[in-house]
C-alpha positions, 0 to 999 in steps of 0.5 A: 484290811486295816494295817494292824490286821495286815501285819498280824496276818504276816505272823505264823497262825496261832491256830490250825490253818486252812490252806491250799497248796500250789505245786509244780510237783514233777519239777524236781524232788522237793515238792513230793517231800513238801506234800508228804510233810503237809499230810503228816502235819494234821495237828496244825494244817487243814488242807483244802485243795491242791493245784498243779502249777506249770513248769518247764525244764528237762522234766517237761516239754512245755509249761503245760506239759509240766503242769499235767505231769505235776497233776499226775504226780500229785495223784501218785502221792495221794495214792501212796499215802492212802489220802484219796479223799484229796483226789477230787480236790486236786485241780489242773492249773495254767498251761502257760505263764501270764502273757502280761501283768493284766491278763489272767490265764484261766484254769480250774485251779485259779477258778477254785481259788477265787471261789474258795477264798471268798469263804474266808476273811481278813480275820480268818484268812485262807493260806495259799502256799505256793512252791512253784511259778505263781501263775495260778495264784496271780491269775486268781488275783487278776480275776478277782482282786478282792480276794487279796484281803481274804488270803495270805500267800506263803511263797518259796520264790526269788533269791535272798536280798543279798544275792546278786540276782533274782533269777530263781526258777519259780520267780523267773519263769513268770516274772509278771505273776510274781509282780502281780502277787507282790503288788496285789495287797495280799499279805505275803510271806517270802521264803527266798531260795539262794542265801536262805532256804539253800541252807536246808541241804540234806545229804543223800546218806542221811535220807537213806538212813532215816527214811529208807525202808520205813514205808512205801512213801518213804521208799518212793521219796528216797528213790526220787532223790536217787534218780535226780542225783544219778542224773547230774552226778556220777559216783559223787562222794559228797552228795546232797539235795536241797529240799527247798519246798519243805520250808514253805510248809514248815513256816506254818508250823514254826511255833517259837521259831523252831524251824526258821527266823523271819522279820517284816521287810520292805515289799520287793518288786521283781524287775524284768532285769533280774533285780529287785526294786522295793516299795518302802511303804509296804511290808512282807514277812521275809524269812532269813534263816533256816534252822536246818537240823530242827526242821530235818528232824521233824520231817524225818520223824513224821515221814518215817512214822507214816503220820500222813496215814493217820488222819485218814485211817 
């Protein structure tokens, strides 16, 4: 890929984008919103496959268990939205993180990404939207490095450059995988968490007001948020959730900077000490600001109207 094409691929696509979504869906509550938002945006987004990513926190017993629970949650969402045509296009991902920067973890998800990416080119790339630990994507790149020229990686991971460390959940679970994707040569759009996407905070009362009772999926999403809130806060008066992963979908919909601002920035190299190094000779697209109200309005209107049903029905 020449330099001009590389830089062009860091811009929001001007036409309808083919994409795959790599997601640790059961990890929290934001992945579910991201999947619903994706399915509700068929005017710009053409979903080709979904991959379950590993994760390990209070919702799982191990990275592999987290991946399996995410796989099941994806199926649950597809049933709720009536989008069963995507069930056979949903793939299990890695059961563990990368053991090092040279050894892939084989999985159906990585295998599908390698095969699928070969159908694309630098001028017509496949967008790989990743909203979890990026193990599956790194494994595919380690298995077939040439696909780096055929994809654009849109990843919600790491913290902002002004933040005091890089110990964000998606990145710090698998630092080796993060280093692989940044070094791969693939164009990367980074949506950092603290300091940037943390601005997409949505009060629970706002979610309940705009989405409660609108349709079964909206009730499911609001219920998931309530479960999460009840887990960590009892009788809280000022309660909100950051719907982190929605921003990764929104970047592909970001015509005329409606939802966020971004700029080319030097390529970060996540280090194992929780800090970034930088390669000043290469660039990524770095999102540095979220237009919170504009994005929330678009999300609420699409979900409340049940637009995720429209393409199938």
